[in-house]
Phi, psi and omega in degrees: 000139178279138177252138171233151180285141183304324181293345183257004176278135171274149172309147179099353178287148185245135179285129180276333187226158171301147185252122177240149175274141178294128182088008184235152185275318180296158180263137172276313183213144183264162179299146180095354181288141169261130184281131169241171183310316186292323176299307192299319178297318185290329178292311178306311185302319187263000183077030180286000000 
């Protein structure tokens, strides 16, 4: 599966897999989530 840097993703893309932080058990976003501007900016801010 192809991995991409969050900074390069345009709004409207859909996650194929859940997004988790490295070393953490919790999930940030579930598979099927459609990324919008706000979500992308927040992920960049937290280093997701």
